[in-house]
N, C-alpha and C positions, 0 to 999 in steps of 0.2 A: 519116347515121344520127347526130344527136347525142347527147350524153349524156343530156339530158333530155327526149328523144325514148325514149331506149332504158329510162329508168328508168320513163317514164308506162308504156309497154307491158308492162314486167315486173309493175307493180302493175297494169293492169287483168288479166294471166296470174294474176296470183296470185289476184286477187277472184273470176274465173271458178272455177277450182280449189277453192276454199274453197265458194261456192255449188255447183258439181256435189258436193261430197263431202257438203254437206248435207242436197241432193236425196236421195242415195244413204243417208243414215243415215234419214232420214224415211221412206223406203221400209220400209226394215229393219225400222222401228219399227211400221210398219202392218201389215207381215207377223207379226211377234211379237204384236201385237193380237188380229189373226184365229188364231194358233196360239192365243195363253192363251184365249181365249172359247170355242174348241172343246174343249180340253181340260178344261175345267171342268164341260162340260154332262152332268147328270144329278146333278151336287152341288148341290142345290137353296140350300143356304144359303150357297154360295160365290156363286152366282149371282145372288142376292139382295144380297148385300152392297154396300153402297156405298162405292165406292173413288174416291180423288184421286188418278190415276194419271198422272203426269209432271212437270215443272218440278222442284220443291224434292221431291218422294217419289221412290219408286221408280218407274221406266219399266215397260213391259207385257214386257223382256227379263227384268226382273229378277222380278216375279211369275210369269210363267211358268216360270222356273227355279225357283223358290221352291216351285209348285204341285208339280213334280216331285220337288222333294228328299221334302217332306211326303208326298206320295203314293205314291212308289215305294221311297224309302229308310226312311222312318217312324221317323225320331230321337225318342230317349225322352226326351233332356234337351235344352231350347235354349236357349241364351244369345242376345240381341239387344241389341247396342249401338246405341241409337237408337230412341226412341219414336217411332210415327208410323202411316202407313197399313200398311206392312206388319206392324206390332203385330194390326191389327185380323184381318188377313187368317190369321194363323198362331193368332190366338186362336179364332177362329171354325173352321178346321181341327180344332185340337184340341179343342174342343168338341164337335164333330159326329161327327168320322172317325178321331180319334185319342186316346180319352180318357184313356189312361194316359200321356200324357205329359207334362211340365211345362213350361213358359215362363219365362225371367226375363228380365226388360227393364230395362236401364239408362239412365237419363236425366240430362240436365244442369240441367234447368231446373224448378225446381216450379212455375212459372205457367203452363208447356207443361202438366206431368201434369196438373195440377186441371182445367184445361180441356179436354183430351183427355178424362179420365176423367167429366167431368161431360156429355159430349155421346156415350161408348160405353162399355159396360160388357164388361167383357171377362171372359173364362173364370174360373172359380174356380182354374184350373190356371194361369194366367198372373197374373204379380207384378210389379209394377214398384219398382225402386228406385232412391233419387236418389242421385248421386255428381255432385258440382260439377267443373268441370272447371279446371285450372291448366296451366303451363307447365313444359317440360321441355327440356333442349339434346339433341340426339341429332347427334353428327357436326357440331358446330358450329351444327345451325340449332335454331330454337325451334319445340316442336310442342306441338299442344293433347293432354292426356291427362285421363283421368277419376283424381282424385287418390285415390279411396279403393277403386278397384277390387279391388285386392288382398286388401282387408280384405272386400270384400263377395262374393266368388268363393270359396266354400268347396269346390267340385267340379270335374270336369271334365264336360264338354259333348259330346253328338255331333254338334251342329251349331252352327256359329259365324255368327251374320248381323252383318256388320259395316257398321254406317252411322252411327259416331257416335263419337267427339263432332264438333263442326264442324270441318271439314277444315283442315288446314294446308299451307302453299306444298310444305314437305317432309316427309317421313317422316309421310303425313299417316295418320291414325288406328293409332298406334304402337303403340296397345293389344293390336292386333289380333297384334304381333310378342310381346308379353308373355304374351300367352295361348298362342302356339306354343310357347315357350320351354318349357313344360312337358308339351308333347307326347314321348309316347314310341313306340318301335316297336313296343308291342303294343298301343296306343290306337287306336279307330275314330274319326275324325272327319271333317266336311265344315267347309270354312271359306268362307264367301261374303263376297269384299268388294266392297261398291257403288263406283261412280265410279271405275272401274279405268281409265276413259280420263283420269285426272287424274294427272301425273307423282308430287305424293305419295304417292297409292296405290299407284302403280307401284315406287316407291322401299321404301315397306313391304312388298309382298308379295315384292320381290326379296330383301330380309334374312330373311323368316319360310321361303322356298324354300332360303336358303343354309343357314339355321338346322335344316331337315330333313335336307338333306345331309349337314352337320355330325354328326349324331347316328344316319348311315344309315337315315333312316324313308324308305320308299319310298312316294312320292305321286304324285297323279294332277292334272293341271290342264285347265281347260278355260277360254276366253275365249268369252264371249255378247257380241255389239254390236248395238244398236240406237242409239237418240239417245244414251244410256250405256251404257258397258262394266261388265258385272263380270267378277270372275274366280273360279272356284270352284278349291279346293286340297282333295282329299281322299284319305284313307289306302287301301289298298290294297283294300280289303272293299268301298270305296263308288267304285270307280273307273268305276262307268258313268255318273257324272257329266259322262263326255267323249262319252255318245252322248245327250243330252237334247236 
C-alpha cells in the first residue's frame, strides 16, 4: 500500500467514525425528546407552549434538564444570559408553577429583544435588560463579554442559565466565570452551561471549577449529552442534579 492509498483509507475511516458518532448523538437526542415530553405531562401550560427546539436554540437535552431544575429544585432567583426559547419556557413555568420566583434575562441585541417581545408576552416576574457585547482578552485570547453586566447584576441568584453572549473560540461565555468569582462556600447555586460540547465553553467551565476549588467550595457536576452537551455545576444542596 502506497502513501496515497493509506491516506485515502484513513480519510474514509475518519468519515465513517464521524457519521457513526452523529448517528449516536441523534439517537440520544430522540431519547431526550421522549423523556422531555413524558416529564411535562400534566403540566398543561408547558404542553401547550410552542417551542423551536434545536439548531440555534437549546436542544431537548437542555429543556429536559431545565424542567427538572425548575420543577425539582424550585430556584427563587433566576439569571439567564441570552434571550430565546428557554426564556419562554422559564417564564411560562414561573407564571404557572413557580409564582414566587423572579427571572432576569440579559440580552445583547435590542432588535432581537423587540422582535421577541412582539411575539411573546413574558411573565410579570420575567424582565429583560440589554447589555451590549464587547471584547476582552483572557489568557491572550479575545472573547465576547457583556460590557455592563457588573452594573446590572445587583444580587446573587440561585440558578444561572448561561447561553449568551455569542460564543467565542476560546473561553466562551466568560461572563459565567465572572459570576462564579463571587460565589462563597455558604452560597447555594446551580450553574448550567449550554454548548458544553465546544472547546470554548469547556475552557470557561474549567476555570470556574478551578476557582471553586481555590475557595474550598464543595461542588458537583453533571454532563448531559445529546446533539449538543450541557454541563451543570451546583453547590452541595443541589447535588441531585447528578441524578437527573
